Biopython code that builds the backbone (N, CA, C, O; Angstrom):
import numpy as np
from Bio.PDB.StructureBuilder import StructureBuilder

atoms = [
    (1, "MET", "N", (-79.662, 52.631, -23.868)),
    (1, "MET", "CA", (-79.818, 52.925, -22.470)),
    (1, "MET", "C", (-78.481, 52.692, -21.764)),
    (1, "MET", "O", (-77.813, 51.688, -22.007)),
    (2, "LEU", "N", (-78.105, 53.602, -20.911)),
    (2, "LEU", "CA", (-76.858, 53.519, -20.159)),
    (2, "LEU", "C", (-77.001, 52.495, -19.041)),
    (2, "LEU", "O", (-78.040, 52.441, -18.383)),
    (3, "ARG", "N", (-75.975, 51.687, -18.822)),
    (3, "ARG", "CA", (-75.986, 50.701, -17.737)),
    (3, "ARG", "C", (-74.842, 51.017, -16.785)),
    (3, "ARG", "O", (-73.700, 51.200, -17.206)),
    (4, "LYS", "N", (-75.165, 51.078, -15.490)),
    (4, "LYS", "CA", (-74.141, 51.377, -14.485)),
    (4, "LYS", "C", (-74.200, 50.347, -13.373)),
    (4, "LYS", "O", (-75.276, 49.959, -12.917)),
    (5, "ILE", "N", (-73.022, 49.911, -12.944)),
    (5, "ILE", "CA", (-72.910, 49.051, -11.772)),
    (5, "ILE", "C", (-72.548, 49.968, -10.610)),
    (5, "ILE", "O", (-71.567, 50.709, -10.670)),
    (6, "VAL", "N", (-73.358, 49.906, -9.543)),
    (6, "VAL", "CA", (-73.193, 50.835, -8.441)),
    (6, "VAL", "C", (-73.153, 50.070, -7.123)),
    (6, "VAL", "O", (-73.947, 49.156, -6.901)),
    (7, "ASP", "N", (-72.232, 50.448, -6.261)),
    (7, "ASP", "CA", (-72.191, 49.918, -4.911)),
    (7, "ASP", "C", (-73.207, 50.677, -4.071)),
    (7, "ASP", "O", (-73.443, 51.861, -4.312)),
    (8, "TYR", "N", (-73.804, 50.020, -3.098)),
    (8, "TYR", "CA", (-74.848, 50.678, -2.306)),
    (8, "TYR", "C", (-74.339, 51.954, -1.634)),
    (8, "TYR", "O", (-75.118, 52.881, -1.416)),
    (9, "GLN", "N", (-73.056, 52.019, -1.305)),
    (9, "GLN", "CA", (-72.486, 53.186, -0.626)),
    (9, "GLN", "C", (-72.482, 54.419, -1.519)),
    (9, "GLN", "O", (-72.409, 55.542, -1.019)),
    (10, "LYS", "N", (-72.557, 54.229, -2.811)),
    (10, "LYS", "CA", (-72.506, 55.346, -3.742)),
    (10, "LYS", "C", (-73.870, 55.728, -4.290)),
    (10, "LYS", "O", (-73.968, 56.535, -5.215)),
    (11, "LEU", "N", (-74.931, 55.150, -3.720)),
    (11, "LEU", "CA", (-76.282, 55.461, -4.186)),
    (11, "LEU", "C", (-76.706, 56.842, -3.719)),
    (11, "LEU", "O", (-76.464, 57.228, -2.575)),
    (12, "ASN", "N", (-77.339, 57.578, -4.615)),
    (12, "ASN", "CA", (-77.931, 58.839, -4.177)),
    (12, "ASN", "C", (-79.327, 58.542, -3.641)),
    (12, "ASN", "O", (-79.837, 57.433, -3.799)),
    (13, "GLU", "N", (-79.936, 59.531, -3.012)),
    (13, "GLU", "CA", (-81.240, 59.303, -2.384)),
    (13, "GLU", "C", (-82.322, 58.930, -3.397)),
    (13, "GLU", "O", (-83.234, 58.170, -3.073)),
    (14, "ASP", "N", (-82.231, 59.454, -4.616)),
    (14, "ASP", "CA", (-83.237, 59.144, -5.642)),
    (14, "ASP", "C", (-83.220, 57.654, -5.998)),
    (14, "ASP", "O", (-84.271, 57.022, -6.094)),
    (15, "ILE", "N", (-82.033, 57.107, -6.192)),
    (15, "ILE", "CA", (-81.917, 55.694, -6.553)),
    (15, "ILE", "C", (-82.302, 54.829, -5.358)),
    (15, "ILE", "O", (-82.962, 53.804, -5.528)),
    (16, "LEU", "N", (-81.901, 55.224, -4.163)),
    (16, "LEU", "CA", (-82.281, 54.477, -2.973)),
    (16, "LEU", "C", (-83.801, 54.486, -2.792)),
    (16, "LEU", "O", (-84.388, 53.482, -2.388)),
    (17, "ALA", "N", (-84.428, 55.613, -3.090)),
    (17, "ALA", "CA", (-85.894, 55.695, -3.015)),
    (17, "ALA", "C", (-86.546, 54.760, -4.027)),
    (17, "ALA", "O", (-87.551, 54.119, -3.718)),
    (18, "LEU", "N", (-85.983, 54.676, -5.239)),
    (18, "LEU", "CA", (-86.510, 53.745, -6.244)),
    (18, "LEU", "C", (-86.371, 52.293, -5.784)),
    (18, "LEU", "O", (-87.259, 51.473, -6.019)),
    (19, "LEU", "N", (-85.253, 51.982, -5.130)),
    (19, "LEU", "CA", (-85.054, 50.634, -4.600)),
    (19, "LEU", "C", (-86.125, 50.289, -3.571)),
    (19, "LEU", "O", (-86.719, 49.211, -3.615)),
    (20, "VAL", "N", (-86.363, 51.209, -2.652)),
    (20, "VAL", "CA", (-87.347, 50.966, -1.606)),
    (20, "VAL", "C", (-88.744, 50.879, -2.203)),
    (20, "VAL", "O", (-89.571, 50.091, -1.745)),
    (21, "GLU", "N", (-89.011, 51.691, -3.229)),
    (21, "GLU", "CA", (-90.317, 51.652, -3.894)),
    (21, "GLU", "C", (-90.525, 50.325, -4.627)),
    (21, "GLU", "O", (-91.601, 49.732, -4.554)),
    (22, "LYS", "N", (-89.492, 49.864, -5.330)),
    (22, "LYS", "CA", (-89.607, 48.628, -6.106)),
    (22, "LYS", "C", (-89.625, 47.390, -5.204)),
    (22, "LYS", "O", (-90.302, 46.407, -5.504)),
    (23, "PHE", "N", (-88.876, 47.446, -4.096)),
    (23, "PHE", "CA", (-88.773, 46.313, -3.181)),
    (23, "PHE", "C", (-89.145, 46.742, -1.762)),
    (23, "PHE", "O", (-88.282, 46.750, -0.884)),
    (24, "PRO", "N", (-90.413, 47.099, -1.515)),
    (24, "PRO", "CA", (-90.802, 47.598, -0.190)),
    (24, "PRO", "C", (-90.632, 46.561, 0.923)),
    (24, "PRO", "O", (-90.422, 46.923, 2.081)),
    (25, "ASP", "N", (-90.720, 45.289, 0.579)),
    (25, "ASP", "CA", (-90.552, 44.224, 1.570)),
    (25, "ASP", "C", (-89.206, 43.529, 1.419)),
    (25, "ASP", "O", (-89.020, 42.422, 1.925)),
    (26, "GLY", "N", (-88.273, 44.164, 0.733)),
    (26, "GLY", "CA", (-86.971, 43.560, 0.471)),
    (26, "GLY", "C", (-87.002, 42.787, -0.831)),
    (26, "GLY", "O", (-88.067, 42.544, -1.397)),
    (27, "TYR", "N", (-85.848, 42.409, -1.294)),
    (27, "TYR", "CA", (-85.769, 41.679, -2.554)),
    (27, "TYR", "C", (-85.612, 40.185, -2.290)),
    (27, "TYR", "O", (-85.153, 39.770, -1.226)),
    (28, "GLU", "N", (-85.998, 39.398, -3.272)),
    (28, "GLU", "CA", (-85.921, 37.942, -3.191)),
    (28, "GLU", "C", (-84.705, 37.460, -3.986)),
    (28, "GLU", "O", (-84.110, 38.218, -4.751)),
    (29, "ASP", "N", (-84.353, 36.208, -3.795)),
    (29, "ASP", "CA", (-83.252, 35.621, -4.566)),
    (29, "ASP", "C", (-83.528, 35.702, -6.061)),
    (29, "ASP", "O", (-82.604, 35.863, -6.859)),
    (30, "SER", "N", (-84.799, 35.591, -6.441)),
    (30, "SER", "CA", (-85.155, 35.630, -7.857)),
    (30, "SER", "C", (-84.954, 37.022, -8.470)),
    (30, "SER", "O", (-84.912, 37.151, -9.693)),
    (31, "ASP", "N", (-84.829, 38.060, -7.642)),
    (31, "ASP", "CA", (-84.594, 39.421, -8.126)),
    (31, "ASP", "C", (-83.119, 39.692, -8.402)),
    (31, "ASP", "O", (-82.773, 40.681, -9.047)),
    (32, "VAL", "N", (-82.258, 38.817, -7.915)),
    (32, "VAL", "CA", (-80.810, 39.029, -8.002)),
    (32, "VAL", "C", (-80.282, 38.529, -9.344)),
    (32, "VAL", "O", (-80.577, 37.416, -9.779)),
    (33, "ILE", "N", (-79.494, 39.387, -9.982)),
    (33, "ILE", "CA", (-78.830, 39.055, -11.251)),
    (33, "ILE", "C", (-77.374, 38.748, -10.925)),
    (33, "ILE", "O", (-76.726, 39.513, -10.211)),
    (34, "THR", "N", (-76.857, 37.644, -11.437)),
    (34, "THR", "CA", (-75.458, 37.273, -11.207)),
    (34, "THR", "C", (-74.717, 37.325, -12.541)),
    (34, "THR", "O", (-75.183, 36.795, -13.550)),
    (35, "PHE", "N", (-73.541, 37.984, -12.524)),
    (35, "PHE", "CA", (-72.731, 38.098, -13.733)),
    (35, "PHE", "C", (-71.270, 38.291, -13.347)),
    (35, "PHE", "O", (-70.946, 38.489, -12.177)),
    (36, "ARG", "N", (-70.402, 38.230, -14.337)),
    (36, "ARG", "CA", (-68.971, 38.473, -14.105)),
    (36, "ARG", "C", (-68.606, 39.830, -14.689)),
    (36, "ARG", "O", (-69.028, 40.180, -15.792)),
    (37, "ASN", "N", (-67.814, 40.589, -13.932)),
    (37, "ASN", "CA", (-67.385, 41.901, -14.410)),
    (37, "ASN", "C", (-66.121, 41.752, -15.259)),
    (37, "ASN", "O", (-65.691, 40.635, -15.550)),
    (38, "ALA", "N", (-65.534, 42.871, -15.648)),
    (38, "ALA", "CA", (-64.354, 42.861, -16.520)),
    (38, "ALA", "C", (-63.146, 42.185, -15.861)),
    (38, "ALA", "O", (-62.247, 41.702, -16.548)),
    (39, "LYS", "N", (-63.134, 42.156, -14.526)),
    (39, "LYS", "CA", (-62.041, 41.510, -13.791)),
    (39, "LYS", "C", (-62.344, 40.040, -13.512)),
    (39, "LYS", "O", (-61.622, 39.383, -12.763)),
    (40, "ASN", "N", (-63.415, 39.528, -14.119)),
    (40, "ASN", "CA", (-63.855, 38.144, -13.970)),
    (40, "ASN", "C", (-64.322, 37.825, -12.550)),
    (40, "ASN", "O", (-64.300, 36.667, -12.134)),
    (41, "GLU", "N", (-64.747, 38.855, -11.803)),
    (41, "GLU", "CA", (-65.289, 38.665, -10.469)),
    (41, "GLU", "C", (-66.795, 38.445, -10.581)),
    (41, "GLU", "O", (-67.458, 39.069, -11.410)),
    (42, "VAL", "N", (-67.326, 37.568, -9.755)),
    (42, "VAL", "CA", (-68.760, 37.319, -9.750)),
    (42, "VAL", "C", (-69.438, 38.461, -8.987)),
    (42, "VAL", "O", (-69.077, 38.769, -7.851)),
    (43, "ILE", "N", (-70.416, 39.072, -9.630)),
    (43, "ILE", "CA", (-71.156, 40.192, -9.052)),
    (43, "ILE", "C", (-72.621, 39.788, -8.948)),
    (43, "ILE", "O", (-73.190, 39.220, -9.881)),
    (44, "GLU", "N", (-73.221, 40.088, -7.804)),
    (44, "GLU", "CA", (-74.654, 39.895, -7.627)),
    (44, "GLU", "C", (-75.263, 41.281, -7.459)),
    (44, "GLU", "O", (-74.775, 42.090, -6.670)),
    (45, "ALA", "N", (-76.334, 41.550, -8.205)),
    (45, "ALA", "CA", (-76.933, 42.878, -8.184)),
    (45, "ALA", "C", (-78.433, 42.789, -8.413)),
    (45, "ALA", "O", (-78.950, 41.784, -8.901)),
    (46, "ILE", "N", (-79.121, 43.871, -8.046)),
    (46, "ILE", "CA", (-80.529, 44.007, -8.395)),
    (46, "ILE", "C", (-80.647, 45.176, -9.361)),
    (46, "ILE", "O", (-79.860, 46.121, -9.312)),
    (47, "GLU", "N", (-81.627, 45.100, -10.227)),
    (47, "GLU", "CA", (-81.764, 46.062, -11.315)),
    (47, "GLU", "C", (-82.810, 47.127, -10.976)),
    (47, "GLU", "O", (-83.915, 46.817, -10.531)),
    (48, "ILE", "N", (-82.435, 48.379, -11.196)),
    (48, "ILE", "CA", (-83.341, 49.515, -11.045)),
    (48, "ILE", "C", (-83.249, 50.321, -12.329)),
    (48, "ILE", "O", (-82.152, 50.651, -12.779)),
    (49, "LYS", "N", (-84.400, 50.641, -12.925)),
    (49, "LYS", "CA", (-84.420, 51.389, -14.184)),
    (49, "LYS", "C", (-84.969, 52.793, -13.973)),
    (49, "LYS", "O", (-85.940, 53.004, -13.245)),
    (50, "THR", "N", (-84.316, 53.748, -14.634)),
    (50, "THR", "CA", (-84.848, 55.100, -14.744)),
    (50, "THR", "C", (-85.117, 55.315, -16.226)),
    (50, "THR", "O", (-84.972, 54.386, -17.020)),
    (51, "GLU", "N", (-85.504, 56.517, -16.606)),
    (51, "GLU", "CA", (-85.823, 56.788, -18.004)),
    (51, "GLU", "C", (-84.641, 56.534, -18.934)),
    (51, "GLU", "O", (-84.822, 56.056, -20.054)),
    (52, "ASP", "N", (-83.424, 56.854, -18.468)),
    (52, "ASP", "CA", (-82.267, 56.769, -19.353)),
    (52, "ASP", "C", (-81.159, 55.828, -18.884)),
    (52, "ASP", "O", (-80.169, 55.643, -19.592)),
    (53, "THR", "N", (-81.315, 55.226, -17.688)),
    (53, "THR", "CA", (-80.231, 54.420, -17.128)),
    (53, "THR", "C", (-80.780, 53.169, -16.443)),
    (53, "THR", "O", (-81.829, 53.197, -15.800)),
    (54, "VAL", "N", (-80.042, 52.077, -16.602)),
    (54, "VAL", "CA", (-80.306, 50.860, -15.841)),
    (54, "VAL", "C", (-79.182, 50.746, -14.820)),
    (54, "VAL", "O", (-78.008, 50.646, -15.177)),
    (55, "TYR", "N", (-79.557, 50.763, -13.547)),
    (55, "TYR", "CA", (-78.584, 50.630, -12.469)),
    (55, "TYR", "C", (-78.578, 49.196, -11.987)),
    (55, "TYR", "O", (-79.630, 48.625, -11.698)),
    (56, "LEU", "N", (-77.394, 48.612, -11.901)),
    (56, "LEU", "CA", (-77.216, 47.308, -11.283)),
    (56, "LEU", "C", (-76.572, 47.575, -9.936)),
    (56, "LEU", "O", (-75.383, 47.884, -9.856)),
    (57, "VAL", "N", (-77.360, 47.456, -8.878)),
    (57, "VAL", "CA", (-76.899, 47.785, -7.533)),
    (57, "VAL", "C", (-76.390, 46.509, -6.873)),
    (57, "VAL", "O", (-77.133, 45.542, -6.706)),
    (58, "LYS", "N", (-75.118, 46.522, -6.504)),
    (58, "LYS", "CA", (-74.521, 45.350, -5.870)),
    (58, "LYS", "C", (-75.261, 45.039, -4.576)),
    (58, "LYS", "O", (-75.567, 45.935, -3.789)),
    (59, "VAL", "N", (-75.544, 43.756, -4.371)),
    (59, "VAL", "CA", (-76.301, 43.352, -3.186)),
    (59, "VAL", "C", (-75.379, 42.849, -2.086)),
    (59, "VAL", "O", (-74.234, 42.465, -2.321)),
    (60, "GLY", "N", (-75.917, 42.867, -0.900)),
    (60, "GLY", "CA", (-75.203, 42.389, 0.274)),
    (60, "GLY", "C", (-75.967, 42.778, 1.518)),
    (60, "GLY", "O", (-76.991, 43.457, 1.435)),
    (61, "LYS", "N", (-75.486, 42.360, 2.654)),
    (61, "LYS", "CA", (-76.151, 42.674, 3.917)),
    (61, "LYS", "C", (-76.252, 44.177, 4.130)),
    (61, "LYS", "O", (-77.245, 44.660, 4.675)),
    (62, "ARG", "N", (-75.259, 44.903, 3.716)),
    (62, "ARG", "CA", (-75.257, 46.350, 3.921)),
    (62, "ARG", "C", (-76.322, 47.049, 3.080)),
    (62, "ARG", "O", (-76.877, 48.059, 3.513)),
    (63, "LEU", "N", (-76.616, 46.539, 1.902)),
    (63, "LEU", "CA", (-77.674, 47.123, 1.068)),
    (63, "LEU", "C", (-79.018, 46.974, 1.753)),
    (63, "LEU", "O", (-79.803, 47.922, 1.785)),
    (64, "VAL", "N", (-79.292, 45.815, 2.296)),
    (64, "VAL", "CA", (-80.559, 45.586, 2.998)),
    (64, "VAL", "C", (-80.690, 46.581, 4.148)),
    (64, "VAL", "O", (-81.749, 47.181, 4.332)),
    (65, "GLN", "N", (-79.626, 46.759, 4.919)),
    (65, "GLN", "CA", (-79.663, 47.690, 6.045)),
    (65, "GLN", "C", (-79.857, 49.121, 5.563)),
    (65, "GLN", "O", (-80.602, 49.880, 6.183)),
    (66, "ALA", "N", (-79.205, 49.503, 4.474)),
    (66, "ALA", "CA", (-79.355, 50.860, 3.936)),
    (66, "ALA", "C", (-80.790, 51.113, 3.491)),
    (66, "ALA", "O", (-81.320, 52.202, 3.708)),
    (67, "MET", "N", (-81.428, 50.112, 2.868)),
    (67, "MET", "CA", (-82.822, 50.261, 2.439)),
    (67, "MET", "C", (-83.738, 50.397, 3.647)),
    (67, "MET", "O", (-84.646, 51.229, 3.649)),
    (68, "GLU", "N", (-83.505, 49.584, 4.674)),
    (68, "GLU", "CA", (-84.329, 49.661, 5.880)),
    (68, "GLU", "C", (-84.155, 51.009, 6.571)),
    (68, "GLU", "O", (-85.133, 51.617, 7.006)),
    (69, "ASP", "N", (-82.913, 51.476, 6.673)),
    (69, "ASP", "CA", (-82.647, 52.768, 7.311)),
    (69, "ASP", "C", (-83.301, 53.900, 6.534)),
    (69, "ASP", "O", (-83.855, 54.823, 7.131)),
    (70, "PHE", "N", (-83.242, 53.839, 5.208)),
    (70, "PHE", "CA", (-83.843, 54.879, 4.373)),
    (70, "PHE", "C", (-85.348, 54.910, 4.577)),
    (70, "PHE", "O", (-85.937, 55.985, 4.682)),
    (71, "GLU", "N", (-85.969, 53.751, 4.634)),
    (71, "GLU", "CA", (-87.413, 53.677, 4.824)),
    (71, "GLU", "C", (-87.805, 54.230, 6.192)),
    (71, "GLU", "O", (-88.804, 54.942, 6.296)),
    (72, "VAL", "N", (-87.052, 53.925, 7.230)),
    (72, "VAL", "CA", (-87.334, 54.425, 8.573)),
    (72, "VAL", "C", (-87.169, 55.939, 8.612)),
    (72, "VAL", "O", (-88.002, 56.632, 9.196)),
    (73, "ASP", "N", (-86.106, 56.464, 8.000)),
    (73, "ASP", "CA", (-85.876, 57.911, 7.968)),
    (73, "ASP", "C", (-87.013, 58.629, 7.270)),
    (73, "ASP", "O", (-87.468, 59.668, 7.748)),
    (74, "ASN", "N", (-87.481, 58.099, 6.153)),
    (74, "ASN", "CA", (-88.573, 58.735, 5.417)),
    (74, "ASN", "C", (-89.875, 58.671, 6.185)),
    (74, "ASN", "O", (-90.652, 59.626, 6.147)),
    (75, "ASP", "N", (-90.144, 57.566, 6.885)),
    (75, "ASP", "CA", (-91.348, 57.472, 7.701)),
    (75, "ASP", "C", (-91.318, 58.511, 8.803)),
    (75, "ASP", "O", (-92.341, 59.130, 9.096)),
    (76, "THR", "N", (-90.170, 58.714, 9.417)),
    (76, "THR", "CA", (-90.025, 59.705, 10.480)),
    (76, "THR", "C", (-90.228, 61.105, 9.924)),
    (76, "THR", "O", (-90.876, 61.933, 10.564)),
    (77, "ASP", "N", (-89.685, 61.384, 8.740)),
    (77, "ASP", "CA", (-89.859, 62.696, 8.113)),
    (77, "ASP", "C", (-91.328, 62.959, 7.826)),
    (77, "ASP", "O", (-91.811, 64.069, 8.051)),
    (78, "ASP", "N", (-92.050, 61.953, 7.331)),
    (78, "ASP", "CA", (-93.478, 62.104, 7.050)),
    (78, "ASP", "C", (-94.253, 62.401, 8.325)),
    (78, "ASP", "O", (-95.165, 63.229, 8.318)),
    (79, "ASP", "N", (-93.900, 61.734, 9.416)),
    (79, "ASP", "CA", (-94.576, 61.971, 10.694)),
    (79, "ASP", "C", (-94.338, 63.398, 11.165)),
    (79, "ASP", "O", (-95.245, 64.045, 11.689)),
    (80, "ASN", "N", (-93.118, 63.888, 10.977)),
    (80, "ASN", "CA", (-92.797, 65.258, 11.389)),
    (80, "ASN", "C", (-93.572, 66.271, 10.566)),
    (80, "ASN", "O", (-94.027, 67.284, 11.099)),
    (81, "ILE", "N", (-93.727, 66.014, 9.282)),
    (81, "ILE", "CA", (-94.477, 66.926, 8.415)),
    (81, "ILE", "C", (-95.936, 66.957, 8.850)),
    (81, "ILE", "O", (-96.533, 68.027, 8.965)),
    (82, "GLU", "N", (-96.513, 65.767, 9.095)),
    (82, "GLU", "CA", (-97.908, 65.706, 9.516)),
    (82, "GLU", "C", (-98.105, 66.381, 10.862)),
    (82, "GLU", "O", (-99.143, 67.004, 11.086)),
    (83, "ALA", "N", (-97.141, 66.275, 11.759)),
    (83, "ALA", "CA", (-97.259, 66.885, 13.081)),
    (83, "ALA", "C", (-97.217, 68.405, 12.979)),
    (83, "ALA", "O", (-97.790, 69.094, 13.823)),
    (84, "ASN", "N", (-96.550, 68.935, 11.960)),
    (84, "ASN", "CA", (-96.425, 70.378, 11.806)),
    (84, "ASN", "C", (-97.591, 71.002, 11.060)),
    (84, "ASN", "O", (-97.693, 72.227, 11.005)),
    (85, "ILE", "N", (-98.464, 70.203, 10.491)),
    (85, "ILE", "CA", (-99.623, 70.712, 9.759)),
    (85, "ILE", "C", (-100.736, 70.972, 10.767)),
    (85, "ILE", "O", (-101.163, 70.076, 11.495)),
    (86, "GLN", "N", (-101.189, 72.206, 10.789)),
    (86, "GLN", "CA", (-102.268, 72.560, 11.698)),
    (86, "GLN", "C", (-103.535, 72.795, 10.882)),
    (86, "GLN", "O", (-103.508, 73.459, 9.846)),
    (87, "THR", "N", (-104.624, 72.251, 11.358)),
    (87, "THR", "CA", (-105.887, 72.457, 10.661)),
    (87, "THR", "C", (-106.775, 73.326, 11.528)),
    (87, "THR", "O", (-106.767, 73.243, 12.756)),
    (88, "GLU", "N", (-107.530, 74.150, 10.853)),
    (88, "GLU", "CA", (-108.461, 75.023, 11.557)),
    (88, "GLU", "C", (-109.871, 74.499, 11.352)),
    (88, "GLU", "O", (-110.212, 74.048, 10.259)),
    (89, "PRO", "N", (-110.698, 74.556, 12.396)),
    (89, "PRO", "CA", (-112.081, 74.103, 12.232)),
    (89, "PRO", "C", (-112.820, 74.989, 11.256)),
    (89, "PRO", "O", (-112.555, 76.188, 11.166)),
    (90, "VAL", "N", (-113.743, 74.400, 10.529)),
    (90, "VAL", "CA", (-114.512, 75.130, 9.520)),
    (90, "VAL", "C", (-115.746, 75.706, 10.118)),
    (90, "VAL", "O", (-116.525, 76.357, 9.422)),
]
sb = StructureBuilder()
sb.init_structure("model")
sb.init_model(0)
sb.init_chain("A")
sb.init_seg("    ")
for serial, (resi, resn, name, xyz) in enumerate(atoms, 1):
    if name == "N":
        sb.init_residue(resn, " ", resi, " ")
    sb.init_atom(name, np.array(xyz, "f"), 0.0, 1.0, " ", f" {name:<3s}", serial, name[0])
structure = sb.get_structure()
C-alpha cells in the first residue's frame, strides 16, 4: 500500500470528504500519529485510508478550519439541491 504525507493545503476534495466522514466531530489527540520525517522533523498527522493509499494528513489549526469549511459548504450545497427539487402532488 502506498503511503503519502500530505499537507492540508494540498488535499483534494475526495480526501477532505473522507476526513470529514471519518471525523465528523473533529479528531481527538488519540487519533494523531507522531513521527519524524527524513529531515528529522517531528510530524503530527491523522491517517486516512483509501483502497490503495494511506494518507498521513499533517494536523494543525488550519486543518480543523478546512474540515469545518468543507462541511459547511457541503451542507449548503445539499440545501440548494433540495430547494431545487420540485414535487408534484399525486
